[in-house]
C-alpha atoms as a printed R data frame, in Angstrom:
    type eleno elety resid chain resno       x       y       z
1   ATOM     1    CA   MET     A     1 -45.727  -3.885 -28.999
2   ATOM     2    CA   SER     A     2 -42.036  -3.778 -28.063
3   ATOM     3    CA   THR     A     3 -39.536  -0.975 -28.592
4   ATOM     4    CA   PRO     A     4 -38.734  -0.770 -32.321
5   ATOM     5    CA   ALA     A     5 -35.426  -2.450 -33.179
6   ATOM     6    CA   LYS     A     6 -32.782  -0.298 -34.862
7   ATOM     7    CA   THR     A     7 -29.259  -0.784 -36.109
8   ATOM     8    CA   LYS     A     8 -26.587   0.376 -33.678
9   ATOM     9    CA   THR     A     9 -24.821   2.373 -36.415
10  ATOM    10    CA   GLY     A    10 -27.166   4.848 -38.044
11  ATOM    11    CA   GLY     A    11 -30.210   3.903 -36.004
12  ATOM    12    CA   PHE     A    12 -31.999   2.514 -39.061
13  ATOM    13    CA   PRO     A    13 -35.317   0.771 -38.292
14  ATOM    14    CA   ILE     A    14 -35.306  -2.961 -38.977
15  ATOM    15    CA   GLY     A    15 -38.064  -4.645 -40.968
16  ATOM    16    CA   ILE     A    16 -38.920  -7.941 -42.650
17  ATOM    17    CA   ARG     A    17 -39.345  -9.011 -46.268
18  ATOM    18    CA   MET     A    18 -42.096 -11.604 -46.578
19  ATOM    19    CA   THR     A    19 -40.744 -14.861 -48.010
20  ATOM    20    CA   GLY     A    20 -41.088 -18.592 -47.525
21  ATOM    21    CA   GLU     A    21 -43.523 -20.222 -45.132
22  ATOM    22    CA   PHE     A    22 -43.857 -17.021 -43.113
23  ATOM    23    CA   ASP     A    23 -45.519 -15.382 -46.113
24  ATOM    24    CA   LYS     A    24 -48.412 -17.857 -45.880
25  ATOM    25    CA   LEU     A    25 -49.572 -16.499 -42.525
26  ATOM    26    CA   PRO     A    26 -52.541 -14.102 -42.252
27  ATOM    27    CA   ALA     A    27 -51.579 -10.437 -42.278
28  ATOM    28    CA   ALA     A    28 -52.958  -9.829 -38.783
29  ATOM    29    CA   ASP     A    29 -50.846 -12.663 -37.346
30  ATOM    30    CA   VAL     A    30 -47.727 -11.392 -39.104
31  ATOM    31    CA   ALA     A    31 -48.310  -7.851 -37.853
32  ATOM    32    CA   LYS     A    32 -48.836  -8.998 -34.267
33  ATOM    33    CA   TRP     A    33 -45.677 -11.130 -34.193
34  ATOM    34    CA   ALA     A    34 -43.542  -8.546 -36.002
35  ATOM    35    CA   THR     A    35 -44.536  -5.564 -33.869
36  ATOM    36    CA   THR     A    36 -44.245  -7.605 -30.676
37  ATOM    37    CA   ASN     A    37 -40.656  -8.382 -31.672
38  ATOM    38    CA   GLY     A    38 -39.709  -4.831 -32.578
39  ATOM    39    CA   PHE     A    39 -39.863  -4.961 -36.361
40  ATOM    40    CA   SER     A    40 -40.786  -1.656 -37.979
41  ATOM    41    CA   CYS     A    41 -42.044  -2.532 -41.475
42  ATOM    42    CA   ILE     A    42 -43.041  -5.350 -43.791
43  ATOM    43    CA   ASP     A    43 -42.045  -5.810 -47.437
44  ATOM    44    CA   VAL     A    44 -44.710  -7.685 -49.393
45  ATOM    45    CA   GLY     A    45 -45.348  -9.237 -52.786
46  ATOM    46    CA   ALA     A    46 -47.815  -7.815 -55.291
47  ATOM    47    CA   ALA     A    47 -50.455 -10.392 -54.341
48  ATOM    48    CA   ARG     A    48 -50.510  -8.927 -50.824
49  ATOM    49    CA   LEU     A    49 -51.902  -5.565 -51.988
50  ATOM    50    CA   PRO     A    50 -55.419  -6.409 -50.680
51  ATOM    51    CA   HIS     A    51 -53.846  -7.177 -47.271
52  ATOM    52    CA   VAL     A    52 -52.074  -3.817 -46.913
53  ATOM    53    CA   PRO     A    53 -54.828  -2.327 -44.695
54  ATOM    54    CA   ALA     A    54 -54.572  -5.307 -42.326
55  ATOM    55    CA   PHE     A    55 -50.806  -4.855 -41.933
56  ATOM    56    CA   GLN     A    56 -51.272  -1.147 -41.346
57  ATOM    57    CA   LYS     A    57 -54.089  -1.713 -38.857
58  ATOM    58    CA   GLY     A    58 -51.757  -4.053 -36.990
59  ATOM    59    CA   GLY     A    59 -49.218  -1.234 -36.666
60  ATOM    60    CA   LEU     A    60 -46.892  -2.444 -39.418
61  ATOM    61    CA   PRO     A    61 -46.151   0.017 -42.261
62  ATOM    62    CA   ILE     A    62 -45.340  -1.259 -45.747
63  ATOM    63    CA   GLY     A    63 -41.648  -0.883 -46.536
64  ATOM    64    CA   THR     A    64 -41.923  -1.987 -50.175
65  ATOM    65    CA   ILE     A    65 -44.461  -3.778 -52.325
66  ATOM    66    CA   ASP     A    66 -43.428  -5.695 -55.425
67  ATOM    67    CA   LEU     A    67 -44.381  -3.926 -58.633
68  ATOM    68    CA   PHE     A    68 -45.931  -6.848 -60.548
69  ATOM    69    CA   GLY     A    69 -45.820 -10.497 -59.677
70  ATOM    70    CA   PRO     A    70 -44.661 -12.820 -62.466
71  ATOM    71    CA   GLU     A    71 -45.091 -10.035 -65.040
72  ATOM    72    CA   TRP     A    72 -41.743  -8.333 -64.298
73  ATOM    73    CA   SER     A    73 -40.014  -9.628 -67.415
74  ATOM    74    CA   GLY     A    74 -42.723  -8.162 -69.671
75  ATOM    75    CA   MET     A    75 -41.089  -4.775 -69.226
76  ATOM    76    CA   LEU     A    76 -37.956  -6.100 -70.961
77  ATOM    77    CA   SER     A    77 -39.781  -8.126 -73.611
78  ATOM    78    CA   ALA     A    78 -38.841  -7.942 -77.291
79  ATOM    79    CA   ASP     A    79 -42.593  -7.916 -78.020
80  ATOM    80    CA   ALA     A    80 -43.753  -4.284 -78.211
81  ATOM    81    CA   GLY     A    81 -47.350  -5.266 -77.441
82  ATOM    82    CA   ARG     A    82 -46.330  -7.119 -74.299
83  ATOM    83    CA   ARG     A    83 -44.206  -4.174 -73.176
84  ATOM    84    CA   LYS     A    84 -47.140  -1.793 -73.665
85  ATOM    85    CA   ALA     A    85 -49.524  -4.034 -71.724
86  ATOM    86    CA   THR     A    86 -47.046  -4.459 -68.864
87  ATOM    87    CA   VAL     A    87 -46.470  -0.714 -68.620
88  ATOM    88    CA   ALA     A    88 -50.231  -0.203 -68.298
89  ATOM    89    CA   LEU     A    89 -50.348  -2.857 -65.586
90  ATOM    90    CA   GLY     A    90 -47.521  -1.122 -63.727
91  ATOM    91    CA   GLN     A    91 -49.200   2.276 -63.926
92  ATOM    92    CA   LYS     A    92 -52.417   0.781 -62.574
93  ATOM    93    CA   MET     A    93 -50.690  -0.920 -59.649
94  ATOM    94    CA   ILE     A    94 -48.749   2.195 -58.727
95  ATOM    95    CA   ARG     A    95 -51.975   4.190 -58.471
96  ATOM    96    CA   GLU     A    96 -53.811   1.496 -56.520
97  ATOM    97    CA   SER     A    97 -50.915   0.925 -54.112
98  ATOM    98    CA   ALA     A    98 -50.332   4.645 -53.580
99  ATOM    99    CA   ALA     A    99 -54.013   5.037 -52.729
100 ATOM   100    CA   ALA     A   100 -53.477   2.405 -50.019
101 ATOM   101    CA   GLY     A   101 -50.562   4.379 -48.587
102 ATOM   102    CA   VAL     A   102 -47.649   2.532 -50.210
103 ATOM   103    CA   LYS     A   103 -44.733   4.745 -51.201
104 ATOM   104    CA   LEU     A   104 -42.010   2.387 -52.435
105 ATOM   105    CA   PHE     A   105 -42.099  -0.307 -55.136
106 ATOM   106    CA   PHE     A   106 -39.659  -3.220 -55.348
107 ATOM   107    CA   ILE     A   107 -38.525  -4.360 -58.783
108 ATOM   108    CA   VAL     A   108 -35.925  -6.608 -60.422
109 ATOM   109    CA   MET     A   109 -35.029  -5.936 -64.058
110 ATOM   110    CA   LEU     A   110 -35.502  -9.456 -65.411
111 ATOM   111    CA   ALA     A   111 -34.937 -10.240 -69.079
112 ATOM   112    CA   GLU     A   112 -37.779 -12.175 -70.701
113 ATOM   113    CA   ASP     A   113 -35.422 -13.817 -73.185
114 ATOM   114    CA   GLU     A   114 -32.091 -14.490 -71.500
115 ATOM   115    CA   LYS     A   115 -30.411 -15.027 -74.884
116 ATOM   116    CA   LEU     A   116 -31.096 -11.515 -76.163
117 ATOM   117    CA   PRO     A   117 -28.107  -9.121 -76.207
118 ATOM   118    CA   ARG     A   118 -27.996  -7.006 -73.059
119 ATOM   119    CA   LYS     A   119 -27.880  -3.875 -75.205
120 ATOM   120    CA   ASP     A   120 -31.345  -4.765 -76.519
121 ATOM   121    CA   THR     A   121 -32.907  -5.511 -73.133
122 ATOM   122    CA   PHE     A   122 -31.357  -2.344 -71.704
123 ATOM   123    CA   GLY     A   123 -33.137  -0.346 -74.400
124 ATOM   124    CA   TYR     A   124 -36.468  -2.002 -73.615
125 ATOM   125    CA   MET     A   125 -35.968  -1.275 -69.913
126 ATOM   126    CA   VAL     A   126 -35.261   2.413 -70.516
127 ATOM   127    CA   GLU     A   127 -38.323   2.672 -72.762
128 ATOM   128    CA   THR     A   128 -40.785   1.002 -70.408
129 ATOM   129    CA   TYR     A   129 -39.638   2.291 -67.057
130 ATOM   130    CA   GLY     A   130 -39.391   5.767 -68.520
131 ATOM   131    CA   GLN     A   131 -43.142   5.546 -69.098
132 ATOM   132    CA   LEU     A   132 -43.674   5.212 -65.337
133 ATOM   133    CA   ARG     A   133 -41.995   8.547 -64.626
134 ATOM   134    CA   ASP     A   134 -45.185  10.627 -64.687
135 ATOM   135    CA   VAL     A   135 -47.267   8.310 -62.518
136 ATOM   136    CA   LEU     A   136 -44.443   7.981 -59.972
137 ATOM   137    CA   LYS     A   137 -44.180  11.760 -59.769
138 ATOM   138    CA   GLU     A   138 -47.956  12.148 -59.600
139 ATOM   139    CA   THR     A   139 -48.292   9.672 -56.720
140 ATOM   140    CA   LYS     A   140 -45.086  10.789 -54.954
141 ATOM   141    CA   THR     A   141 -43.792   7.215 -55.018
142 ATOM   142    CA   LYS     A   142 -40.470   5.634 -55.984
143 ATOM   143    CA   LEU     A   143 -39.029   2.482 -57.511
144 ATOM   144    CA   SER     A   144 -36.494   0.467 -55.526
145 ATOM   145    CA   VAL     A   145 -34.432  -1.572 -58.019
146 ATOM   146    CA   GLU     A   146 -32.700  -4.684 -56.650
147 ATOM   147    CA   GLY     A   147 -29.633  -6.123 -58.351
148 ATOM   148    CA   TRP     A   148 -30.436  -9.838 -58.316
149 ATOM   149    CA   PRO     A   149 -28.210 -11.133 -61.146
150 ATOM   150    CA   GLY     A   150 -30.322 -14.065 -62.378
151 ATOM   151    CA   CYS     A   151 -32.180 -14.327 -65.706
152 ATOM   152    CA   ASN     A   152 -29.663 -12.007 -67.397
153 ATOM   153    CA   ALA     A   153 -31.185  -9.159 -65.407
154 ATOM   154    CA   GLN     A   154 -30.202  -5.532 -65.843
155 ATOM   155    CA   CYS     A   155 -29.201  -3.180 -62.990
156 ATOM   156    CA   CYS     A   156 -27.045  -5.719 -61.157
157 ATOM   157    CA   THR     A   157 -23.622  -4.134 -61.611
158 ATOM   158    CA   PRO     A   158 -22.295  -0.605 -61.131
159 ATOM   159    CA   GLU     A   159 -22.114  -0.247 -64.923
160 ATOM   160    CA   SER     A   160 -25.777  -1.019 -65.577
161 ATOM   161    CA   TYR     A   161 -27.120   0.818 -62.503
162 ATOM   162    CA   ARG     A   162 -25.115   3.882 -63.488
163 ATOM   163    CA   ALA     A   163 -26.395   3.827 -67.046
164 ATOM   164    CA   PHE     A   164 -30.032   3.295 -66.024
165 ATOM   165    CA   LEU     A   165 -30.056   6.095 -63.451
166 ATOM   166    CA   LYS     A   166 -28.511   8.453 -65.999
167 ATOM   167    CA   GLU     A   167 -31.209   7.609 -68.556
168 ATOM   168    CA   MET     A   168 -34.065   8.011 -66.060
169 ATOM   169    CA   ASN     A   169 -32.669  11.270 -64.631
170 ATOM   170    CA   SER     A   170 -35.312  11.388 -61.888
171 ATOM   171    CA   PRO     A   171 -35.378  10.967 -58.086
172 ATOM   172    CA   SER     A   172 -38.321   8.592 -58.570
173 ATOM   173    CA   TYR     A   173 -35.867   5.802 -59.468
174 ATOM   174    CA   GLY     A   174 -33.729   4.445 -56.650
175 ATOM   175    CA   ILE     A   175 -31.680   1.464 -55.573
176 ATOM   176    CA   ASN     A   176 -32.548  -1.420 -53.296
177 ATOM   177    CA   TYR     A   177 -29.133  -2.085 -51.762
178 ATOM   178    CA   ASP     A   178 -28.551  -5.794 -51.145
179 ATOM   179    CA   PRO     A   179 -24.868  -6.653 -50.541
180 ATOM   180    CA   SER     A   180 -25.514 -10.391 -50.854
181 ATOM   181    CA   HIS     A   181 -25.845 -10.139 -54.631
182 ATOM   182    CA   LEU     A   182 -22.751  -7.986 -55.005
183 ATOM   183    CA   LEU     A   183 -20.675 -10.444 -52.980
184 ATOM   184    CA   ARG     A   184 -21.629 -13.451 -55.115
185 ATOM   185    CA   MET     A   185 -20.599 -11.481 -58.219
186 ATOM   186    CA   GLY     A   186 -17.258 -10.397 -56.762
187 ATOM   187    CA   ILE     A   187 -18.278  -6.714 -56.557
188 ATOM   188    CA   ASP     A   188 -17.004  -4.746 -53.565
189 ATOM   189    CA   PRO     A   189 -20.152  -3.893 -51.537
190 ATOM   190    CA   VAL     A   190 -18.442  -1.007 -49.733
191 ATOM   191    CA   ARG     A   191 -17.199   0.666 -52.904
192 ATOM   192    CA   PHE     A   192 -20.674   0.204 -54.379
193 ATOM   193    CA   ILE     A   193 -22.427   1.861 -51.433
194 ATOM   194    CA   GLN     A   194 -19.881   4.679 -51.440
195 ATOM   195    CA   GLU     A   195 -20.706   5.413 -55.078
196 ATOM   196    CA   PHE     A   196 -24.459   4.880 -54.999
197 ATOM   197    CA   ALA     A   197 -25.501   5.742 -51.419
198 ATOM   198    CA   PRO     A   198 -27.400   8.914 -52.459
199 ATOM   199    CA   HIS     A   199 -29.597   6.744 -54.690
200 ATOM   200    CA   VAL     A   200 -30.379   4.061 -52.068
201 ATOM   201    CA   VAL     A   201 -34.045   4.111 -51.033
202 ATOM   202    CA   HIS     A   202 -34.256   0.708 -49.339
203 ATOM   203    CA   VAL     A   203 -31.837  -1.852 -47.891
204 ATOM   204    CA   HIS     A   204 -32.095  -5.631 -47.656
205 ATOM   205    CA   GLY     A   205 -30.539  -7.242 -44.616
206 ATOM   206    CA   LYS     A   206 -29.068 -10.283 -46.317
207 ATOM   207    CA   ASP     A   207 -25.533 -11.629 -46.530
208 ATOM   208    CA   THR     A   208 -23.447 -14.105 -48.533
209 ATOM   209    CA   PHE     A   209 -20.979 -16.677 -47.270
210 ATOM   210    CA   VAL     A   210 -18.160 -17.327 -49.711
211 ATOM   211    CA   ASP     A   211 -16.400 -20.669 -49.214
212 ATOM   212    CA   PRO     A   212 -12.715 -20.034 -50.008
213 ATOM   213    CA   GLU     A   213 -11.890 -23.723 -50.454
214 ATOM   214    CA   ARG     A   214 -14.690 -24.280 -52.966
215 ATOM   215    CA   LEU     A   215 -13.791 -21.041 -54.711
216 ATOM   216    CA   TYR     A   216 -10.199 -22.259 -55.082
217 ATOM   217    CA   ASN     A   217 -11.253 -25.680 -56.352
218 ATOM   218    CA   LEU     A   218 -14.099 -24.569 -58.611
219 ATOM   219    CA   GLY     A   219 -13.427 -20.968 -59.625
220 ATOM   220    CA   THR     A   220 -16.177 -18.721 -60.944
221 ATOM   221    CA   GLU     A   221 -16.216 -19.255 -64.696
222 ATOM   222    CA   GLN     A   222 -17.454 -22.813 -65.180
223 ATOM   223    CA   ALA     A   223 -20.116 -25.001 -63.642
224 ATOM   224    CA   PRO     A   224 -18.545 -27.669 -61.417
225 ATOM   225    CA   VAL     A   225 -18.182 -31.150 -62.897
226 ATOM   226    CA   PHE     A   226 -18.503 -33.065 -59.648
227 ATOM   227    CA   ALA     A   227 -19.464 -30.692 -56.815
228 ATOM   228    CA   ALA     A   228 -23.109 -29.724 -56.350
229 ATOM   229    CA   GLY     A   229 -24.126 -26.158 -55.597
230 ATOM   230    CA   LEU     A   230 -24.732 -24.987 -52.063
231 ATOM   231    CA   PRO     A   231 -28.363 -24.632 -50.843
232 ATOM   232    CA   TRP     A   232 -29.691 -21.098 -51.481
233 ATOM   233    CA   GLY     A   233 -26.520 -20.466 -53.435
234 ATOM   234    CA   GLY     A   234 -24.095 -21.501 -56.143
235 ATOM   235    CA   SER     A   235 -20.964 -23.582 -56.447
236 ATOM   236    CA   PHE     A   236 -18.911 -21.569 -53.938
237 ATOM   237    CA   TRP     A   237 -21.383 -19.228 -52.205
238 ATOM   238    CA   ARG     A   238 -24.680 -19.256 -50.331
239 ATOM   239    CA   TYR     A   239 -27.026 -16.618 -48.954
240 ATOM   240    CA   THR     A   240 -27.139 -16.173 -45.177
241 ATOM   241    CA   ILE     A   241 -28.572 -13.895 -42.541
242 ATOM   242    CA   PRO     A   242 -26.527 -10.747 -41.833
243 ATOM   243    CA   GLY     A   243 -23.445 -11.551 -39.794
244 ATOM   244    CA   ASP     A   244 -22.968 -15.086 -41.125
245 ATOM   245    CA   GLY     A   245 -21.479 -13.846 -44.389
246 ATOM   246    CA   ALA     A   246 -18.828 -11.465 -45.693
247 ATOM   247    CA   ALA     A   247 -20.728  -8.153 -45.782
248 ATOM   248    CA   PRO     A   248 -19.006  -5.412 -43.704
249 ATOM   249    CA   TRP     A   249 -22.193  -4.049 -42.179
250 ATOM   250    CA   LYS     A   250 -20.621  -1.365 -39.970
251 ATOM   251    CA   LYS     A   251 -18.904   0.228 -42.986
252 ATOM   252    CA   ILE     A   252 -22.131  -0.050 -44.961
253 ATOM   253    CA   PHE     A   253 -24.217   1.611 -42.247
254 ATOM   254    CA   THR     A   254 -21.588   4.294 -41.652
255 ATOM   255    CA   THR     A   255 -21.730   5.240 -45.326
256 ATOM   256    CA   LEU     A   256 -25.528   5.321 -45.317
257 ATOM   257    CA   LYS     A   257 -25.496   7.448 -42.175
258 ATOM   258    CA   SER     A   258 -23.131   9.929 -43.862
259 ATOM   259    CA   VAL     A   259 -25.692  10.615 -46.609
260 ATOM   260    CA   LYS     A   260 -28.565  10.747 -44.094
261 ATOM   261    CA   TYR     A   261 -30.305   7.607 -45.348
262 ATOM   262    CA   GLY     A   262 -33.736   7.580 -43.732
263 ATOM   263    CA   GLY     A   263 -35.195   4.255 -44.856
264 ATOM   264    CA   TYR     A   264 -35.522   0.727 -43.514
265 ATOM   265    CA   VAL     A   265 -33.208  -2.264 -43.350
266 ATOM   266    CA   SER     A   266 -35.507  -5.187 -44.160
267 ATOM   267    CA   ILE     A   267 -34.315  -8.712 -43.430
268 ATOM   268    CA   GLU     A   268 -34.720 -10.927 -46.493
269 ATOM   269    CA   LEU     A   269 -34.477 -14.481 -45.212
270 ATOM   270    CA   GLU     A   270 -32.914 -16.852 -47.737
271 ATOM   271    CA   ASP     A   271 -30.804 -19.069 -45.517
272 ATOM   272    CA   VAL     A   272 -30.901 -22.865 -45.485
273 ATOM   273    CA   THR     A   273 -30.233 -22.786 -41.733
274 ATOM   274    CA   TYR     A   274 -33.643 -21.218 -41.105
275 ATOM   275    CA   ASN     A   275 -35.924 -21.451 -44.140
276 ATOM   276    CA   GLY     A   276 -38.550 -24.122 -44.561
277 ATOM   277    CA   THR     A   277 -40.780 -23.793 -41.494
278 ATOM   278    CA   VAL     A   278 -42.555 -20.883 -39.846
279 ATOM   279    CA   ALA     A   279 -40.736 -21.579 -36.578
280 ATOM   280    CA   GLY     A   280 -37.360 -21.706 -38.294
281 ATOM   281    CA   GLU     A   281 -37.995 -18.529 -40.241
282 ATOM   282    CA   LYS     A   282 -39.033 -16.682 -37.105
283 ATOM   283    CA   ARG     A   283 -35.766 -17.793 -35.500
284 ATOM   284    CA   GLY     A   284 -33.907 -16.513 -38.552
285 ATOM   285    CA   PHE     A   285 -35.578 -13.108 -38.420
286 ATOM   286    CA   LEU     A   286 -34.800 -12.784 -34.715
287 ATOM   287    CA   ALA     A   287 -31.167 -13.856 -35.134
288 ATOM   288    CA   ALA     A   288 -30.705 -11.389 -38.001
289 ATOM   289    CA   ARG     A   289 -32.392  -8.625 -35.991
290 ATOM   290    CA   LYS     A   290 -30.093  -9.297 -33.012
291 ATOM   291    CA   PHE     A   291 -27.001  -8.995 -35.196
292 ATOM   292    CA   LEU     A   292 -28.150  -5.836 -36.960
293 ATOM   293    CA   GLN     A   293 -28.931  -4.211 -33.612
294 ATOM   294    CA   SER     A   294 -25.357  -4.896 -32.513
295 ATOM   295    CA   VAL     A   295 -23.646  -3.350 -35.566
C-alpha cells in the first residue's frame, strides 16, 4: 500500500468512483490496485452492497454508495403507490448499508416523467425524501445529492438546491459537489461552492471542457442542425478528467478548506480519452490523481 494521495490545497484524500469497465473487476482486485496507487476510498453502485466487506477488507473504505439502482426516479413519480414503495426500498437500503459501515449515500433527483411541471416533481421529492429523515438520523448517515441535469432532474441549480435544503432543514441532507455539471449549464462553480460549501459532504473530481468555437457556432438553446455532439458531452462541451477542463480547482479547494471540509475528492471518470478499457481507465484515474495532487 502506497502513501495515500491528497490534494495539495486542503489535503483532501483522493478516491475513485466506480464506473465503466473498471467497475466489472472483482472487489479484491479493485482494492489492491487502488490502495497500491494511493487512493483512499471507493464510491460504488447499489449493486455493490454485497461487496462492501471485500473492499473494506482490502483497505478501501466506502466513500459513497448509490441509494437505489434504477429505482431513483420512483421517488419523484406521480404515482403515490410507486413513491411509497420506493421510500420503503430506500429506508431498507439505508439500514442495510449502515450496518455494513457505509455512512454516505449518493443520489440524483431524477424525474420519472420528464414532461411533468418541475413544481410537481419538486413536491414529490420533498415528500419522499422527507420520509428518510428519521432513518438517516437513526443510522447517523447522510445523503449526498449530485446535480446531474439530465431527465429534468431536481437539485441541479442553486435555485433548486437552495429550496430543497430549506424544506429538509436537516444536516442529514448534503450536496455532492461536481463542477462538471455546473460548467455545462453555465453556472459559476466558484460562486456555487462559496454559497453551498457548508452543505458539501462529498466531491467528484470531474471537469468539463467547453469548446468556445462550437459554443459560438451552435449556442446553447437549440440542438445543432449539422454538428454532432461531443463524446461524453453535448454540442459544445464534454466531460474530462480534472485539469483538462475549465474548473478552477485551486479556488474550489481553497473554499472547501475555509469551511473545514473533511470528506473525499472521488475521481469520476467520464472522459472519452480514457474510458472503454480497464487499462485506459486506470490511466485516467492516475492522470486525474496526479493533477489533483498538484493543485
